[in-house]
N, C-alpha and C positions, 0 to 999 in steps of 0.2 A: 416298443418297437417290434417284438415278436408277434404281438397281437395284430399290429398293422400289416405285417407281412402275411400273416394267416388270412386276414380279410382279403388281401389282394389276390392270394392264391385261390381263395374260395370264389371270389368274383370272376377270376379267369376261367375256372372250371364251370362256373355258372354260365358264362358267355359261350363257352365251347359247346355246352349242352344245348343252350338256346339256339345256337347257330345250326345245329343238326336237326333239332326238332322243328325249327321255324319260329319266327317271332314277328310281331306286328309293330316294329319300332319305326320312328320317324328318323331316317338317316341324315336328315338335315339339322337335327337338333341334338342328338346324343353325342357323347364324346367320340372323336374320330377313332381313337384306338378301339373302342367297342364296335363302332360301325364297321371298321375294317375286319375285325374278327367275325362278326355276324355274317358279313357278306363273303369274305374270302374262304373261310373254312368249308362251307358246303360247296362252293365253286371249285375248290381244290379237290375235294372228295369226288365231286362230279367228274372232273377231268381225270382223276386217278382211275376211276372205273372205265372211262373211255380209253385210257392208255392200257389198262389191263386187257380190255377187249382187243385192242390192236395187237398186243403181244400174244395172247392166247390164240387168236385167229391165225396168225402166221406160224405159231407153234404146231398146230394141227396140220395146216397146209404143207408145211415143210416136210412132213412125213411122206408126201406124195412125190418128192423130188425137186431138183433145182428148177426144172421147167415150170412146175406148178407155182413155185415161189416167184419166179420171174414173171409169170402171167399175172399174179396178184400185184406185183410191183408196177408192171406196165399199165394194168387196169386202174390202179389207184392214182397213177400219175395223170390219167385222163379224168377220172371221177373227181379229182381235186377241182376241176372246173365247176362241177356241180356244187362241191363244198364252197367254192368261191362265191357262187351266186347265192347259195343259202346263207353264207356268213355275211354277204353284202346286204341282203334283205334283213338279216338279224341285226346288223349294225345300225341300219336305219331305224328299225323297230326300237332298239335300245335307246337311241337318241331321242326319239319322239315320246316313247312311253315314260322314260325316266324324267324327262322335262315336265310332262303333264302331271306325274306323281309329285314332283317337287313343287309344282304350282297348286297342289291340292285339288286336282281336277281328274278324279278317277273315271268319271263318265267319258271324258274325251280319250283317256288312256284305253278304255275298252273299245271305243270306236276304232282307234288306231290299230289295236290288236286284230280286229276282224279284217280290216283292209289288208294287213300284212299276210294273213292266212290265205286270203283269196289270191293275192299276188303269187304266193309260193306255189299254190296248187296249179295255177295257170302255167307258170314258167316250167315247173317240173314235168307237167304232162307233155309239153312240146319236146323237152329233152328226152323223156322216156321213150317216146315213139321213135325218134331218130336213133337213140343209143341202142335200143333193142334190135332193130333191123340191120344196123351197120356195125355190129360189134366186131365181127371178123375183120372187116376193112380197117377199123380203128386200130386193132391189135397189130395188123400187118404194117400200117403206117408208122406205128411206134417202134418197129424193128423186130417184132416177134417172128420166129421161124415159121415156115409153112406148117410143120407138124403141130406147133403150139396153136396156131390159128385153127387148124382142123380139129384138134382134139380137146382144146381147153377154152375155146371162145364162149362156151355156154356160161361160164362164170361171169364173163364180161357182159353178156346179154342180160342176165338176171340182175346184176348190180346196177347197170345203167337203166334198165326197164323199171326198177322199183325205187328209183331215186326220190319219189314223192315223200316217202316216209323219212328219208334223211333230211330233206328240205324242211318239212314241217317240224321235225324234232328240233332243228336249229331255231326256227322262227318262234315257235311257241315257248320254248325254254328261254329265249331272249325276252319274251314278254314277262315271264315269271321273274327272271333275274332283275330286269330293269325296274320292276315294280318293288323290288326289295325282297322278293320271296325266293331267295336262292335255294332254300331247303327243298322246295317242291321240285325245282329243276333238277336238283341232285337225285332225288328219289325216282323221278321219271327215267332218267338216264340209267340209273342203277338197274331198274326193272328190265329195260330193253337189253342192256348188255349182259346181265346175268342169264336171261333167257337165251341170248345168242351163244354164250359160252357153253350152256348145257346142250343146246341143239347142235353145235358145231361138230363134235366127234360123232354124235348119233347119226347125223345125215351124211357126213363125209365117209365114215367107215361102216355104216349100216349096223350100228349097235342096237340090240333088242329088236323091237318091231319095226324099226325105221329102215327104209331102203338105203342101199349103199350108192351114194350119188357122186362120190369123188369130190372134185373141186367145186362142182355145182352145189353141193351140199352146204359149203361155206356161205355161198351167196344166198341160198334159201334161208339159212339160219339167221343171217343178218337182216333180211327183209322181214322175217316173221317176228323176231325179237323187237326190232324197232317199230314195226307196225303196231304191235300190241301196246308199246309205250305211247305211241301217238294217240291211240284210242283212249288211254288213261288221261292224257293231256286234255282232250276234249271233255271228258267227264268232269275233270277238275274245273275247267273254265266255265262250264254250264251249271255246275252245282252252286257256284257263286259264293264259296266260303273264303275266297282269296281277294287280294287287292283289286285285281282285274276280273270283272264278272261279265260274261257275255249274255246278253238278252236279245230278244227278237228286235227291239228297237235299234240295236247296234248293227244288225245284219242287213244294212242297205248301203249302197255305194255312196261314198262321200268324196266328191271330186277334189276338194281342197286337201284332204288328208292323203288321197291317192297320189296327187301330184307331188306333194311334199315327200311322201314315202319313196316314190320312184326317183325323185331328184336326189335324195340322200342315198338311195340304194345304188345309183349309178356310181357315186364315189366309192361306196363300200365294195360293190361288185368289181369296180375297176381296179382297186388296189389288190383285192384278192385274186382276180384273174391275172393281173400282172405278176404277182408273186407266184401263183401256182403254175402259170405257163412257163415261168422261168425254171421251175422244177421239172416240167416236161422236157424242156431243152437239156437240162442236166442229165436226165435219164436217157435221152436220145444220144447224147454224146457218149455216155458211159456204155450204151449198148454196142458201140463199135468194138469194145474190148471183150465181148462174149457174154453168154448167159451166166457164167460163174461169177463174173464181176458184178453183173446186174443183181444176181441173187444176194451176194455179200452186201452190196450197197442197200438193197431193199430191207434186209434184216437190220442193218445198222441204222437206217432211217427209222425203222419201227422202234428201236430202242431209244433213239433221239426223241421221237414222238412221245414215248412213254415218259421220258424225263421232262419234256417241255409242256405237256398238256396241263400239269398242275400250275405251271407258270402262266399259262393262258387263262386258267381259272382266276388267279390272283389279278391278272390284267383286266378281266371282266369286272372285278370289283371297282377298279379305278373308273371304268366307263360309267357304271351306275352311280357312283358317288359324285363324279363330275357333273353328270346330267341332272341329277336331283338337286344338287346344291346350286347349280346355275338357275334351275327353275325356281328355287327358293330365294333367288337374288343374293347369293353368297359366293361370289367368284373367288375370293381369297381363300375361303374354306375349301373350295373345289381344288384350287392349286395345291394347297397344303396336303390334301388327301392324296393327290397323285404322287407327290414326292415321297410321302411316307410309304405308299404301296410299292413304289419303285425301289426303295431301299430294302424293304423286306424281300421282294422278289429277287433282287440281285444277290443278296446274301445266301438265300436258299439255293438258287440255281448255281451259284459259284461253288458251293460244297458238292452238289450233285455232279457238276461238270468235272471237278477234280477227281472224283471217284472213277468216272468213265475214262478220263485221260490216263490214269495210272493203271487201271485194271479193266480194259475193254474186252479182253478175250472171253472171260466167263459168260458175259452177257450174250455174245454171239454163239458160243458153244451150246448154250441152253436150247437154242432153236434147231440146230442142225449138226450132224456128225461128219460133214464133208470137210476135209482138211483145207482144200483149196478155197471153199466158200468162207470158212472160218478166218483164214488169213486175210482175204479181201475185206470181209466185214469188220475185222479188228482194226485194220488200217483206216477204214472210212470212219469208224466210230471215234477213234482216238483224235483224229484231226478235226472233225466237225464239232466235237464236244469241247474243244479248246476255247470256243467263244461263248460259252453259256452265260457268263456274267453280262456280257454285252447284249446277248439276245434278250435276257430278262428285262433289263432296263428299257430297251427299245420297244418291247411289247407293251409295257405300261405306258410309255409316252404316246405311242400310236393309239392305244386304247383310250387314253384320256382325251386326246384331240378328237377322236371319233365320237366319244361320249358327249362332247360339247356340241356335236352336230356339224363339225367341219370335217366332212369325209373326203373333200377334194384335195386338201393339202397333203394328207398321207398318200393319196393316189399319185400326186406329182413326185413325192419322195420315192415311192415304189418304182415308178416309171424310170426315174434316173438311176436308182441303185441296181435294180434287177435287169432291166433291158439294156441300159446304156453302159453298165459296168459288169454285172455278174456274167451274163451270157457271153459277151465277147471275150471277157477275161478267161472264162472256163475253156472256151474253144481254143484260145491262144495258148494257154498253159498246157492243155491236154494234148493237142495235136501238133501245131507248128513247133512249139518249144519242147515237145517230147516228154512231158511229165505224165502222160497217159491219164488214168483215172484220178491220180493224186492231184493233178492240176485242177480238176473239177472241185475236189474237196477244199483246196486252198482258196479257190474263188468264192466258195460258199461262205467261209469264215470271214474273208476280207469284206465281202459285200454286206453281210449281215451287221458287221461292226460299223461300216460306213452308214448304214441305215440308222443305227442307234445314235451316232454322233449327230446326224442331220436332224432326226426327230427331237433330240435334246435341245438343239439350238432353236428350232421352231417353237417348242413348248416354252422356252424361257422368254421368248418375245411376247407371249401373252395375248396375241390377237384372238385366240380361240375363245377368250372370255367374253368377247363382244358378239359372238355368234347368236343369231336369233332363229329359232325353229318353232 
């Protein structure tokens, strides 16, 4: 018996090491427990670095004052639209590439990857031109004060103008993940975010030979770090040592793939736009109560992002496993994988949520020394964190349905939950019923829980198993 336990422990450590180094396993054949470890661990580590970046970024910007933090919060509430489009394209890419890999057709997977990259460049270029030139107007529309628009809009211009690197980072990493190469996606994001973390204080405060750029420095650091990461992505794709390999024969338009990609993207973009625009409305309602409340909310949401991004990484594993196993003609295995991933995610996020509910203040105090902002951020963090178990399960269910290629059902769920329930409820609780900003926080928890229940019911019906892409 001790010998058996020792072997199991040795196997576990071997799988953990292989997950970080990268492995060339067939995820439709190996035991599900091993498949989940090999995919989830690098995805969680990838998202942990993303969450560290979010925390470090706001840590340095908070030294510039509440207006700077509020500017970052208002900008990010708008740039989430870009995230939504990028994630929508990434969702479609995941569905198609994982299905082709499951069908043992890497040639078609490579063709799909190229079409997704072209689509991302085109869409992001249009957004960059508009965002760069109208940054001040966008900030003003979001409720920023005239002084914030006048003095701090440069941050918004750079962030929106350089969105191509964000878009490509999403799309190409989704190619790596959906092909089963989660370790490469992890390493790429680590490179980009480590560079950003190093450059942030240098460019914001003018350390060493770097110019003191203030809040603009944070945007330049982000664009530079992630831009270098994208260059590395292309090097990996063209070197051809991974499952998806780009060659000249792949770099021609393929109408059939493009049509399917955009069709699936519409659902993915739609659900992300619906979700992120609801956050914009949340910020807009909260801005009524002043920049201190917005700053506290912004920091609290950064902490929530820090906690939930690993959950998002685990959810990505369910998308890949569902897509590949459906491609291999194993729908029951796909369903079993999603339930197992959902259980793991819920347990993990339940523990993290409990910590944030019981001790939220230290996490807010880490970023800022303003008592009023700390008070506001603590309240927001405690309330929003109460629903972490529900958020975790819902993310996996939605991810699994998307991975099957059914991106429109989650869009309908999002439309109902966020636009028909969350936004009206937040407005009603915050303003007419007089709960102020707390009404917005209660509406977030209720709506996210409703999303989870709805997604769970849809997943149990099993129609996603019949989806053809």
